N, C-alpha and C positions, 0 to 999 in steps of 0.2 A: 503493499499499499505506499502511496506516495503521499506528503504532506505539504502542503502551499508553500512553504518554506524552502522545500527541495525543488520545487516545480518552478518558482521564481528564480532561483539561482540557476537552475539549468537553461531556465529562457535567457537569463542576462549575459550568460557564456555562449550558448551556442544558438541562440534564436528560438524560432517556433515556426513549422513543427519539426519534429525530430523523431529517431527511433531510438530506443535505450536497449542495449544489450547487457542483461545481467550475466556478466561471465563468470562468477562463481557459482551461480545455481546452473549453469548450464557444465560445468566442468563434474560437478557433484551427479548430474543424471546421466552424463556419459560414462563415467566410470560404474555406476551402478547397473546402466543397459549391458557394459563389456561383463561386468563382472558375473551378472546371471548366465551368460552363455558360455564363459570359461569355466565355470564350474561345474557343466555336464561335458563340456568337449574343450580340452584345453588347447587345440589347434584352432580355435577360432579367431577371425579377424574383421574387425569392423573396417568399413570401405565409405567413407563419408558422400553423400551425393551432393555433387556440385550444384547442379540444377536448382536444388531446394534454396540455396543462398550460397552464392559464390564469392561473398564478400571476403577480401585476401585475411584479413585480422582472425575470422574465423577459420578459415583452411588452415593457417599457420598455427592456430590453436590445437586444431584437431591434429595435425602431425607432430606437434610436441606431445600429445597423449598417446601417440602411437598407431592412430588410425591411417589408412590408404586412403587415396582420393580416387573418388568414383566421377568420371567425367563421360560427356557424350557428344563434345565438340571440340575443336582445337582452341576456341576460345578458352574453354574451361580448361584443357589440357594445358594452354599457357600459363594460367592461373597455377598450377598445380607445380609447373616446371619452375615458375618464378620464385613461390614459396619456398623451394627448395627440396622437392620430391624429385627421387630418381625414378627413370621410367618402371623399373621393378616394383615400385608400390605405386603404382597408378594403372586403376583399371578401366579399360576405354570401351565403354558401351555405346550404343546407339546406331540407328540405321544409315547415316552421313558422316562419315569420318574423313579428316582432312590429311594434309600432309604429316601432322605431328602424331597422327595414328599410325603412319609407317616409321615414325622416329620409334614409337614404342615397340611396335613389332619388331625393330631390328635392334633394340636394346634392353629386351628382356621384359616388357612391359604385359600384363595380363589384358591381352585385346580379344573381345568375345565378338566374333564374325556374327551378323544379324540376318543374311542371306547369301543365297548363292552365286547372284552377281558379285557382291562384296568378297565372296570367296574366290572368284576368278582372279580377281585382281591381287589377293593374297598370294595365291599360286604363282603368278605372274612375278610378282615381286621376290619371292624364294627363287625361280629360275635367276634371276638377275643378280642375286648376292649369294652365290652357291658356296661361298666360304661361310657364310653364318648358317647356324641352325636356329629356325625359327619355331615358335611355340605358339599356339592360339587356343582360344576356347571357342566353343561352339553356343551361341544363343537358343536356345529351345522352345520352341512355341508347345505350350503344355496345357491341358485343361485338369484346373483344380475344383472344378463344379462351380465357377465364375457364371454370371448371367448373359455374358457378352463374349464375342471371339476376340481377341487379342490379335493385332496387326504384327506384333513384335517376334522376331525368331523364326529358325526353321522348323516346319512343323511335323512333329513325332509321329503322327499317325498317318503320313504317307510316305513316299517313297525318296522324298527329299533329304530327310537327315541322314540316311545309310549313303544315299548319293554324296552329301557332302564329305562323310569319313573315306570313301571311296575315292574322291578327287584328292584330298591330302593324301591319302597313302600312294598314288602315283608320283608324289614329289619327295625326293630323297631327304631333303632338308627341311621338311615343314612336317609338325606334329602336333596332333590335338592333345592338349594335356590338362583342358579343363572344359567343365559344362555351367552355363549359366541360364538361368530363367528370373523372368519378372512378370508378375500378373497384377496388374493395378486394381482398386477397388476391390479388393479382397483383404480384408483386414480381420477374419475372425482366427480363431486356434484352429478351426478345421479345415480352412482355407491353406493354412501353414503345415499342418499335419498332412494332408494331401499333398503339397509341394516337395515335402521331404521324403514322403514315400516314393513317389514319381521320381524324382532326381534320383534317390538312391537305387530305383531300379534301371535306369538310364546307364547309370556309373556301370552298375554290374554288367548290363548287355553290351557296352560300345567300349568297356576296359575290363576285357575279362582275365587279364593275366596279371593285370596290376591296375591298383586304383590311381584314378587322375590326380594330378597335382592340387587340382583344386574344385570346388563345387560351389558356385555362387547361385544364393538362393534370391537375391534381388532385395526389395524393399517393401512395405506396405504393412506397417504395424502402427498401432494407436499410440499417441505420445500421453505423456501423463497431461492432464488438463485440468482447470479449475472446475470445481462442480456444476456451476452454472452451463458450462459448455459439455462436459461428460454427459450431464444428463439429457441432451439434446441426441445423443448416438444412442441412447438405450440403457437397460441394465447390463450390468456384469462384463463391463470394458476389461479387455483383458490385461494383465500386467506383464512387464517385461519376464517375469519368472514363467508365466503361462506359456509365452511365445518362447524361450529358450526351451522349456521342456517339450514343448512341439515338436522341435527340431532337432535341439542338441543332443537330449538323450538318444533319439532315433540313430544319430550319427555315431554317438558314443557305441551304443549295442550294435550296429552294423559292420563297424571296424575295429571291435575290441580285440581280433586276433591278430591285427597288424600292430609294428611297431610304432612307435611316436612319428619316428622318421618318414615311415611308409604312410601314414594315415592323410588323406587329403586334408587339406586347410579347408575350413567351412567359411564361408564370406557372407555376410550382409549387408545391404547397401542403405542403412537409415538415414532419412533427410529430415521430414517433419518431426519424425520420432525422437530426434536427440534437439531439434533447434527451435521447434514453434513456441513452446511456452517461456523462452528465456529472450524473445524481443518484444518490448511493448512499443506502441505508437501513441506519442502525446501531442495532440492537438489542442486547439482553442475555439471557443464558441465565438462568431463574427456576428451574427444575428440570429433572430428568433421572427419567425413569419406566422401570420394566421390566415388561410386561405381557405374560404368557403366550409369554415366547421373544422379544418385540420389544421394541426401545428407542424411549423415544419423548422429545424436548425439547421443553419448556414455555419459549417464548420471551414478552418482554412486548410484542408486537406480534403483528400478523396478516396473511393473505395479503391482505385489502383494503388493507393498508398499501403492496404490494408491486404492483398491478395483475395483469392478466390473464398477463403473460409467466410468471409463475411457477407457472399453472396448466396451462400447455401445456410449457415449458422448465425445466431446472435452470439457474438464473440464476447469475451468477457469485458466488463466496462466499469470504469470508477469515475465518477465525477468530483473534481476539486473545486468547490465554489470561492470564488473572486470578489465577484459583485454582490453589494449587501440587497440590490434590487434584482428579487428572483420572481420568476413566474411558474405556478403550476400548469405542467404540459401534461397532457393525456393522449395515449398513442402517437407520440411525436415521430416524426423520421428525422434522423441526423442525415444531411446531405453535404455533399462536397462542393468544390469549387467548379467543376466542370459545367458547360452548357449542356447535360445528357439527363434526360429524365430519371433514367435508372442508376444516378449516381446516389445510391443509399449505401451508409456505412452501418446503420443500425435501425431498425423498424420498433415502432410501439413501445416508445420510452415513455415511462410515467414517473413524473417525479417534479423536482425544483430545478430551475436551471436559470443562470442569468448569463449576459453578453460578456464575453471576458473569463467566463470559467474553463477550467482545463478539462479535456476529456482524454482519458487514458484507455486506449483498446489493447487488450491482450492478447498472445497468441497470435502474433504475426510475423515469426521467425521464418517462415516458407512462403516461397513463392510471392513474395511481397516486393521488397526494394529491388529486386532483380528481374520482376515481372513488368515493373511500373514503365510504361511507355512516355516518350518526352511528348503528352499530349496535353497542351493548354499551358502546364507549369512542371517546372524542372523537380526533380528528386530532391527528398530532405537529408539532412547531414544524419549520420549515425554516430551514436556515441557508446564507447565500453564503460560500464561500472565494474571496477575491478574490486577483487576479495577485499583490499584496504580501505575501499571507499573512494579511491581516485578515478578521475575520469579522464578518458583517452577517445580522440577521435579517430573513429575507424572508416569513416567516409565524410568527406567534406560536403555542405551542400551544392548541388550544381549551379550554374550560373548560365547568363545568355551565351557567354564564349563556348562553354561547353558544348550546349544543345546544338549551336549554329557553326561549330568550329569545321564541320564536313561539307556544310553547303557553300558554293560558289556564290558570294554577294558581290 
């Protein structure tokens, strides 16, 4: 919870609005997540999803905690390399890889091939570099009982997966050493249990003589959330321990006959699971309007600052009053600075509010600052609050020059 004095001090130093990253809480959550998996399977490795929030400060922090980088583009891979990652600790996924994907392939990165056309390019690269032993993973399209057909990976239920292994077998200096999967919108423990069962079965089928070097299970787990948000997802939100038991225990049992060295590395790729709850967004009330019996609150920020979560759920909210002149609002909509009717950050607010009051939105760590378009207004600064209470700028507030530097004027 924020106090008025804290917020006034933050605004005086960094302006308004802003993101605030609670570093100590993030570290504690991160360590607990890893510990849950390591307790059951000691060859577990967390690989942080850069697309969720590629802020370099956070990526460097993950690196210091022993996490790998999971990237899906040359832009993200560039961040990983810039903050000090060696390719061997970079997991490169996604359907569209660039030149840095080739760098990772040639220098020992964990590159997971998404489709047969991409694999043709990998085979060609291997032919061009006969002096290199190139290792890859295959991204497999699996069905874990989800309600949709995923567009990613090579289908395990047709000839394409076997065709991929056959293509690789024809290239002397190319080898499949890993399997990868990711199925979005499937956060239940049952879905993860199914995922583990299917991937272990595929590992046995395609690696009959020796376990793969790694099996990457992707991402898609619930994060820790404030109670107000958790209730909107229903009862019995799984814990980290629930997920670890569904995945790590089956892995430990399946490979109990192997030495530690011969067991495959188990990876997951959490993003929102480890970052969402630890970044807040602090805005201010600029105006209160009453139109045809409805109450509207105008803020100095936008839904684009908060990410998709605010479009689906009522995210955690704290109001800190500044103005003594307060109004009692009923079912008010908190709206943004854009000229779009659907720029709504929070619906159905009931309570007192005044112009100048601070509005703090929680759970905006994922797909927020990295997803905001340069639409109408530039993005806000991001500040880290460290364990000792000191503050550090993670990202400067954007300016006119930042936005228009690539345009020819």
